[in-house]
TITI-414740 format. One line per field, with one value per residue (C-alpha): residue number from 1; residue in one letter; chain; x, z, y. Coordinates in nm, 4 decimals, always signed. Layout:
% TITI-414740
k NUM:...;
r a:...;
c A:...;
xx X:...;
zz Z:...;
yy Y:...;
***
This chain:
% TITI-414740
k 1:2:3:4:5:6:7:8:9:10:11:12:13:14:15:16:17:18:19:20:21:22:23:24:25:26:27:28:29:30:31:32:33:34:35:36:37:38:39:40:41:42:43:44:45:46:47:48:49:50:51:52:53:54:55:56:57:58:59:60:61:62:63:64:65:66:67:68:69:70:71:72:73:74:75:76:77:78:79:80:81:82:83:84:85:86:87:88:89:90:91:92:93:94:95:96:97:98:99:100:101:102:103:104:105:106:107:108:109:110:111:112:113:114:115:116:117:118:119:120:121:122:123:124:125:126:127:128:129:130:131:132:133:134:135:136:137:138:139:140:141:142:143:144:145:146:147:148:149:150:151:152:153:154:155:156:157:158:159:160:161:162:163:164:165:166:167:168:169:170:171:172:173:174:175:176:177:178:179:180:181:182:183:184:185:186:187:188:189:190:191:192:193:194:195:196:197:198:199:200:201:202:203:204:205:206:207:208:209:210:211:212:213:214:215:216:217:218:219:220:221:222:223:224:225:226:227:228:229:230:231:232:233:234:235:236:237:238:239:240:241:242:243:244:245:246:247:248:249:250:251:252:253:254:255:256:257:258:259:260:261:262:263:264:265:266:267:268:269:270:271:272:273:274:275:276:277:278:279:280:281:282:283:284:285:286:287:288:289:290:291:292:293:294:295:296:297:298;
r m:a:p:e:l:r:h:l:r:y:l:l:a:v:a:e:h:g:n:f:t:r:a:a:e:e:l:r:i:s:q:p:t:l:s:q:q:i:k:q:l:e:r:t:v:g:v:q:l:l:d:r:s:g:r:a:v:r:l:t:d:a:g:e:t:y:a:h:y:a:r:s:a:l:r:d:l:a:a:a:e:r:a:v:l:d:t:a:d:l:s:r:g:s:l:r:l:a:v:t:p:t:f:t:a:y:l:v:g:p:l:v:a:e:l:h:t:r:h:p:g:i:a:l:d:v:r:e:l:a:q:d:r:i:e:a:a:l:l:a:d:e:l:d:l:g:i:a:f:d:g:p:h:l:p:g:i:e:a:a:a:l:f:t:e:t:l:g:l:v:v:g:a:p:a:p:g:h:g:e:l:a:v:r:d:l:a:e:r:q:l:a:l:l:s:g:d:f:a:t:r:g:h:i:d:a:y:l:g:h:h:h:v:t:p:r:i:a:v:e:a:n:s:i:q:a:l:t:e:i:v:r:r:t:p:l:a:t:v:l:p:d:a:v:t:h:d:h:p:h:l:a:p:v:a:l:d:p:p:l:p:a:r:t:v:a:l:l:r:r:e:s:a:y:r:s:a:a:a:r:a:f:t:r:l:t:h:d:l:v:r:a:r:g:y:a:p:a;
c A:A:A:A:A:A:A:A:A:A:A:A:A:A:A:A:A:A:A:A:A:A:A:A:A:A:A:A:A:A:A:A:A:A:A:A:A:A:A:A:A:A:A:A:A:A:A:A:A:A:A:A:A:A:A:A:A:A:A:A:A:A:A:A:A:A:A:A:A:A:A:A:A:A:A:A:A:A:A:A:A:A:A:A:A:A:A:A:A:A:A:A:A:A:A:A:A:A:A:A:A:A:A:A:A:A:A:A:A:A:A:A:A:A:A:A:A:A:A:A:A:A:A:A:A:A:A:A:A:A:A:A:A:A:A:A:A:A:A:A:A:A:A:A:A:A:A:A:A:A:A:A:A:A:A:A:A:A:A:A:A:A:A:A:A:A:A:A:A:A:A:A:A:A:A:A:A:A:A:A:A:A:A:A:A:A:A:A:A:A:A:A:A:A:A:A:A:A:A:A:A:A:A:A:A:A:A:A:A:A:A:A:A:A:A:A:A:A:A:A:A:A:A:A:A:A:A:A:A:A:A:A:A:A:A:A:A:A:A:A:A:A:A:A:A:A:A:A:A:A:A:A:A:A:A:A:A:A:A:A:A:A:A:A:A:A:A:A:A:A:A:A:A:A:A:A:A:A:A:A:A:A:A:A:A:A:A:A:A:A:A:A:A:A:A:A:A:A;
xx -10.7187:-10.5709:-10.6010:-10.2936:-10.1465:-10.2850:-10.6365:-10.5849:-10.4492:-10.7350:-10.9988:-10.8473:-10.8191:-11.1880:-11.2822:-11.0738:-11.2133:-11.5674:-11.5516:-11.4144:-11.3129:-11.1025:-10.9480:-10.8577:-10.6932:-10.4831:-10.3871:-10.3222:-10.5393:-10.8639:-11.1943:-11.3245:-11.0049:-11.0429:-11.4074:-11.3135:-11.0348:-11.2627:-11.5279:-11.2561:-11.1569:-11.5201:-11.5583:-11.2385:-11.3424:-11.7036:-11.8736:-11.9671:-11.7082:-11.8434:-12.1893:-12.2329:-12.5999:-12.5538:-12.3919:-12.0697:-11.9208:-11.8907:-11.7498:-12.0046:-11.9793:-11.7764:-11.5725:-11.4914:-11.3575:-11.1599:-11.0177:-10.8964:-10.6848:-10.5786:-10.4366:-10.2563:-10.1117:-9.9822:-9.8267:-9.6538:-9.5270:-9.3880:-9.2122:-9.0694:-8.9358:-8.7686:-8.6159:-8.4722:-8.3232:-8.1895:-7.8134:-7.6402:-7.3386:-7.5659:-7.4166:-7.7761:-8.1204:-8.4179:-8.5940:-8.9410:-8.9524:-9.2194:-9.1887:-9.4341:-9.3980:-9.1862:-8.9025:-8.8462:-8.7193:-8.4289:-8.3984:-8.4556:-8.1671:-7.8955:-8.0374:-8.0428:-7.6936:-7.5594:-7.7318:-7.5955:-7.2449:-7.2452:-7.4508:-7.4807:-7.6278:-7.9497:-8.2402:-8.4541:-8.8205:-8.9121:-9.2685:-9.4146:-9.7362:-9.9536:-9.8888:-10.2132:-10.1362:-9.7830:-9.9126:-10.1783:-9.9169:-9.6829:-9.9604:-10.0392:-9.6698:-9.6434:-9.3592:-9.0620:-9.0095:-9.1696:-9.0469:-9.3215:-9.4153:-9.4572:-9.7937:-10.0960:-10.0379:-10.2489:-10.2382:-9.9451:-9.7196:-9.3893:-9.2244:-8.8619:-8.7865:-8.5213:-8.5009:-8.7011:-8.8133:-8.8503:-9.0329:-8.9799:-9.0068:-8.8096:-8.7160:-8.4985:-8.1286:-7.9297:-8.1503:-7.9329:-8.0665:-8.3191:-8.3328:-8.6326:-8.9686:-9.2668:-9.5538:-9.7902:-9.5704:-9.6590:-9.9898:-9.7929:-9.5995:-9.7224:-9.6814:-9.6573:-9.7761:-9.8291:-10.1834:-10.4238:-10.3238:-10.0169:-10.0199:-9.7578:-10.0121:-10.2498:-9.9650:-9.9011:-10.2691:-10.3100:-10.0073:-10.1324:-10.4838:-10.3549:-10.1810:-10.4791:-10.2837:-10.4645:-10.2012:-10.1877:-10.1591:-10.0519:-9.9714:-10.0680:-9.8721:-9.8979:-9.5311:-9.2461:-9.0087:-9.2447:-9.2780:-8.9030:-8.8553:-9.1271:-8.9700:-8.6252:-8.7366:-8.9893:-9.0188:-9.2692:-9.1892:-9.3027:-9.3078:-9.1157:-8.8875:-8.5685:-8.3661:-8.4943:-8.2494:-7.9451:-7.8930:-8.0476:-7.7979:-8.0721:-8.2981:-8.2532:-8.4343:-8.5882:-8.6761:-9.0292:-9.1159:-9.2722:-9.1510:-9.3835:-9.4318:-9.1666:-9.2538:-9.0829:-8.9776:-8.9968:-8.8976:-9.2039:-9.2284:-9.4813:-9.4508:-9.3229:-9.2410:-8.9378:-8.6409:-8.4210:-8.0505:-8.1303:-8.3869:-8.1445:-7.8677:-8.0967:-8.2062:-7.8436:-7.7423:-8.0520:-7.9511:-7.5915:-7.6968:-7.9309:-7.6429:-7.3973:-7.6283:-7.6835:-8.0602:-8.2021:-8.2357:-8.5865;
zz +2.9821:+3.1628:+2.9993:+2.8120:+2.8104:+2.4655:+2.5995:+2.8580:+2.5995:+2.3614:+2.6296:+2.7366:+2.3760:+2.3112:+2.6389:+2.5491:+2.1978:+2.2669:+1.9276:+1.7960:+1.4565:+1.5915:+1.8570:+1.5911:+1.3793:+1.6744:+1.7583:+1.3899:+1.3881:+1.2087:+1.3711:+1.3592:+1.5277:+1.8013:+1.8616:+1.8798:+2.1309:+2.3554:+2.3512:+2.4388:+2.7363:+2.8499:+2.8316:+3.0334:+3.3152:+3.2993:+3.2789:+3.0153:+3.0168:+2.7395:+2.6744:+2.2967:+2.2903:+2.2411:+1.9751:+2.1762:+2.3331:+2.7093:+2.9968:+3.2116:+3.5895:+3.5898:+3.3012:+3.4931:+3.7815:+3.5524:+3.3538:+3.6749:+3.7614:+3.3994:+3.3889:+3.7179:+3.5944:+3.2727:+3.4650:+3.7018:+3.4124:+3.2369:+3.5599:+3.5922:+3.2364:+3.3037:+3.6235:+3.4387:+3.1696:+3.4232:+3.4629:+3.7619:+3.5565:+3.3448:+3.0184:+2.9027:+3.0358:+2.9779:+3.1553:+3.1011:+3.2123:+3.1946:+3.2762:+3.2982:+2.9990:+3.1400:+3.2237:+2.8551:+2.8292:+3.0713:+3.2506:+3.0094:+2.7757:+3.0452:+3.2119:+2.8903:+2.7987:+3.1403:+3.1267:+2.7789:+2.8870:+3.1964:+3.0688:+2.6878:+2.6946:+2.8651:+2.6280:+2.7405:+2.6598:+2.7484:+2.7456:+2.8144:+3.0170:+3.2567:+3.6214:+3.6762:+3.3724:+3.4981:+3.8320:+3.6684:+3.4333:+3.7251:+3.9078:+3.5927:+3.5602:+3.2280:+3.3630:+3.5918:+3.7030:+3.6654:+3.7244:+3.8358:+4.1372:+4.4995:+4.6656:+4.7090:+4.5158:+4.4236:+4.6783:+4.5990:+4.4615:+4.6361:+4.5871:+4.6559:+4.6517:+4.4001:+4.4068:+4.4341:+4.1068:+4.0881:+3.8131:+3.6874:+3.3916:+3.0848:+2.8088:+2.5004:+2.5666:+2.5869:+2.8322:+2.9945:+3.2822:+3.3998:+3.7760:+3.9744:+3.8191:+4.0430:+3.9721:+3.9138:+3.6204:+3.4406:+3.3537:+3.1180:+2.9475:+2.6554:+2.7414:+2.5638:+2.8018:+2.8076:+2.7325:+2.9966:+2.9208:+3.1389:+3.5179:+3.5092:+3.3504:+3.6400:+3.8779:+3.6913:+3.6765:+4.0497:+4.1211:+3.8986:+4.0380:+4.3932:+4.3119:+4.1143:+3.7895:+3.4585:+3.2056:+2.8443:+2.6724:+2.3116:+2.2449:+2.4000:+2.3053:+2.3947:+2.3162:+2.5324:+2.2374:+2.0400:+2.3369:+2.3853:+2.0131:+2.0208:+2.3202:+2.1671:+1.8460:+1.9745:+2.2531:+2.4285:+2.7722:+2.9276:+3.2670:+3.2889:+3.5321:+3.5818:+3.4895:+3.1308:+3.0713:+3.1849:+2.8463:+2.6325:+2.5615:+2.3825:+2.6886:+3.0147:+3.3505:+3.5238:+3.8917:+3.9948:+4.3190:+4.5005:+4.3452:+4.2290:+4.4860:+4.4440:+4.3636:+4.4798:+4.1970:+4.2828:+4.1400:+4.1420:+4.1482:+4.2420:+4.5959:+4.6107:+4.2369:+4.1236:+4.1045:+3.8142:+3.8022:+3.5328:+3.7566:+4.0496:+3.8304:+3.6866:+4.0361:+4.1424:+3.8380:+3.8697:+4.2215:+4.1024:+3.8124:+4.0262:+4.2652:+3.9831:+3.8149:+4.1405:+4.1604:+4.4944:+4.7424:+4.8155;
yy +6.5399:+6.8389:+7.1837:+7.3011:+7.6500:+7.7200:+7.6623:+7.9355:+8.1794:+8.0995:+8.1584:+8.4899:+8.6077:+8.5399:+8.7102:+9.0163:+9.0557:+8.9343:+8.7694:+8.4400:+8.5804:+8.8665:+8.6424:+8.3839:+8.6545:+8.7673:+8.4079:+8.3287:+8.0188:+7.9474:+8.0366:+7.6740:+7.5532:+7.8150:+7.7210:+7.3540:+7.4214:+7.6274:+7.3526:+7.1035:+7.3192:+7.3448:+6.9647:+6.9256:+7.1588:+7.0435:+7.3858:+7.6417:+7.9179:+8.1421:+8.2810:+8.2753:+8.3811:+8.7570:+8.9714:+8.9685:+8.6568:+8.6970:+8.4993:+8.3187:+8.3468:+8.0271:+8.1644:+8.4824:+8.2756:+8.0468:+8.3397:+8.5059:+8.2034:+8.1559:+8.5103:+8.4513:+8.1214:+8.2766:+8.5678:+8.3269:+8.1176:+8.4269:+8.5289:+8.1783:+8.1912:+8.5268:+8.3899:+8.0903:+8.3150:+8.5636:+8.5611:+8.7119:+8.8215:+9.0472:+8.9233:+8.8993:+8.9716:+9.1973:+9.4812:+9.6271:+9.9908:+10.2613:+10.6311:+10.9172:+11.1541:+11.4380:+11.1980:+11.1287:+11.4881:+11.4563:+11.1230:+10.8358:+10.9213:+10.9296:+10.6164:+10.4155:+10.5342:+10.4322:+10.0930:+10.0248:+10.1273:+9.9085:+9.6145:+9.6098:+9.2595:+9.3715:+9.4292:+9.7227:+9.7840:+10.1448:+10.2766:+10.6200:+10.5869:+10.7819:+10.6946:+10.5043:+10.2872:+10.2239:+10.0978:+9.8800:+9.7318:+9.6588:+9.4755:+9.2777:+9.1809:+9.3640:+9.5790:+9.5266:+9.8877:+10.2281:+10.5823:+10.8195:+11.0312:+10.9379:+10.9718:+10.7472:+10.4266:+10.1271:+9.8429:+9.6177:+9.8928:+9.9620:+10.3031:+10.3988:+10.7721:+10.8817:+11.2624:+11.5828:+11.7350:+12.1125:+12.2985:+12.6483:+12.8783:+12.7685:+13.0126:+13.0077:+13.0600:+13.2727:+13.4577:+13.7291:+13.9304:+13.6738:+13.6552:+13.5422:+13.6135:+13.6864:+13.4514:+13.7453:+13.8508:+13.5306:+13.6932:+13.9201:+13.6399:+13.4346:+13.0688:+12.7371:+12.4651:+12.0930:+11.9853:+11.8634:+11.5014:+11.5521:+11.5357:+11.8115:+12.0470:+11.9848:+12.0666:+12.3937:+12.4908:+12.4313:+12.6535:+12.9371:+12.9092:+12.9235:+13.2531:+13.3897:+13.4103:+13.3653:+13.2582:+13.3771:+13.0403:+13.0803:+12.7123:+12.3800:+12.0684:+11.7025:+11.6404:+11.7645:+11.7533:+11.9778:+12.2113:+12.2499:+12.3171:+12.5844:+12.7584:+12.7329:+12.9067:+13.1633:+13.4226:+13.1958:+13.0553:+12.7311:+12.5604:+12.2349:+12.0504:+12.2498:+11.9418:+11.9604:+12.2464:+12.0445:+11.8800:+12.1540:+12.4354:+12.6296:+12.6420:+12.8314:+12.8070:+13.1072:+13.0691:+13.1594:+13.3360:+13.1635:+12.8378:+12.5644:+12.2875:+12.0194:+11.6576:+11.3399:+11.1107:+10.7428:+10.4076:+10.1814:+9.8039:+9.5395:+9.4116:+9.0528:+9.0581:+8.8611:+9.1000:+8.9989:+9.0767:+9.3349:+9.5060:+9.5129:+9.6545:+9.9213:+10.0226:+10.0673:+10.2679:+10.4894:+10.5903:+10.6409:+10.8622:+11.0724:+11.1463:+11.2126:+11.4627:+11.6474:+11.6144:+11.7267:+11.4386:+11.3182;
***
């Protein structure tokens, strides 16, 4: 008897949890049924796939090899199902998108609004992830597209440049009389900055360190929404992408001299991945929106 898809899912669930009970709970089947199905799979393939001798259940060497192909088979099947459901007229479809955190402050809203206006039948799943997690999820076929920064990427990731992102000082508006601010003067300003969880914070720290400026950090936040609210309601300043101020009438940009190094924003996808009609449409509208909003070309 050939293995069935449920056998593959059952094996991978046990391997992920290292425990039959927790895997059975996730799969919503009884633990004895799960054990029986795994033994049936092992009899079918003719080798032991799981080592049950320790406190945690682990894949055997043969199990590791089998699980690798099982994951690949399930990914390919999921891609095939999406391809079958894909419709070129975009009356329906789905798109799995992830963005690095700062883009939720100024890019995701306009993109989702434009997609919904043009193609209301497309269901969108949006996630906020660090760049390394976006690339790993693309390679695992858990995402269709990602928006992050250009640079060294994992093998198998394809990047298409979208625009150049510039960062600067952001203060509460109205802010009359603000021209350029010399970077050395930042040492005299109290700042609210993103926490070290954000790649943008590393970019800021490197810039300040290069210019021998020790910032007076009054607040650290791991939420851009919280940070913009703090700056809006206090005399504190922050450093964020200039584009954040475009849709925030209560925030104003202040240019820094010298400016922070610019970053190239890129649309990421997995090489050779199936490109659904929804993914192609989203790629087109992203380029359209970037031009319409006047973001600097990459």
